[in-house]
C-alpha positions in Angstrom: 47.5 -12.7 -80.4 48.9 -13.3 -76.6 47.8 -16.2 -74.7 45.9 -14.1 -72.1 43.7 -12.9 -74.6 43.2 -15.8 -76.5 42.2 -17.8 -73.6 39.7 -15.0 -72.3 38.6 -15.7 -76.5 38.2 -19.2 -75.4 36.2 -18.6 -72.2 33.7 -16.6 -74.2 33.4 -19.1 -76.5 33.1 -21.8 -74.4 30.6 -20.1 -72.3 28.1 -19.1 -75.4 28.3 -23.1 -77.3 27.2 -23.8 -73.4 24.4 -21.2 -73.3 23.3 -22.7 -77.1 23.9 -26.0 -76.1 21.4 -25.7 -72.9 19.0 -23.8 -74.4 18.8 -26.4 -77.3 18.7 -29.0 -74.8 15.7 -27.5 -73.1 14.0 -27.0 -76.6 14.4 -30.4 -77.3 12.8 -31.5 -73.9 10.2 -29.4 -73.8 9.2 -30.7 -77.0 9.3 -34.3 -76.1 7.1 -32.9 -73.2 4.4 -31.6 -75.6 4.3 -34.1 -77.7 4.5 -37.1 -75.5 7.4 -38.9 -77.5 11.1 -37.9 -78.0 10.5 -38.2 -82.1 11.9 -39.7 -85.0 15.1 -37.7 -84.8 15.7 -38.5 -81.3 15.4 -42.1 -81.9 17.2 -42.6 -84.6 20.3 -40.7 -83.2 20.0 -43.5 -80.2 19.8 -46.3 -82.5 22.6 -45.0 -84.0 24.8 -44.5 -81.1 23.8 -48.1 -79.9 25.2 -49.6 -82.9 28.0 -47.4 -82.7 28.9 -48.8 -78.9 28.8 -51.9 -80.3 30.9 -51.5 -82.9 33.5 -50.2 -80.7 32.8 -52.5 -78.2 33.6 -55.6 -81.2 36.8 -53.7 -81.8 37.8 -53.6 -78.1 37.8 -57.1 -78.0 39.4 -57.7 -81.0 42.0 -56.0 -80.1 42.8 -57.4 -76.6 41.7 -60.7 -77.7 45.3 -63.4 -78.7 45.0 -63.5 -82.9 44.6 -67.3 -82.6 41.5 -67.1 -80.5 38.6 -65.7 -83.1 35.9 -63.2 -81.4 32.3 -64.5 -81.3 29.8 -62.0 -80.8 26.0 -63.5 -80.3 22.8 -60.6 -80.1 
């Protein structure tokens, strides 16, 4: 496949994915407005996101701290 065709197909697929993502975001926002809450799935995703974020912070601190100084995180 020529590079030009590959780039055009990629652009078309990317645009389709963008449309799907924006439609899903609008539907999710509309559902949370109607129900008045974000819903358990959104809360669970946020909780996982927070835990992963803190794990990444801990990993970064461990990588940045010399081996002779232990890292202690207090929550």
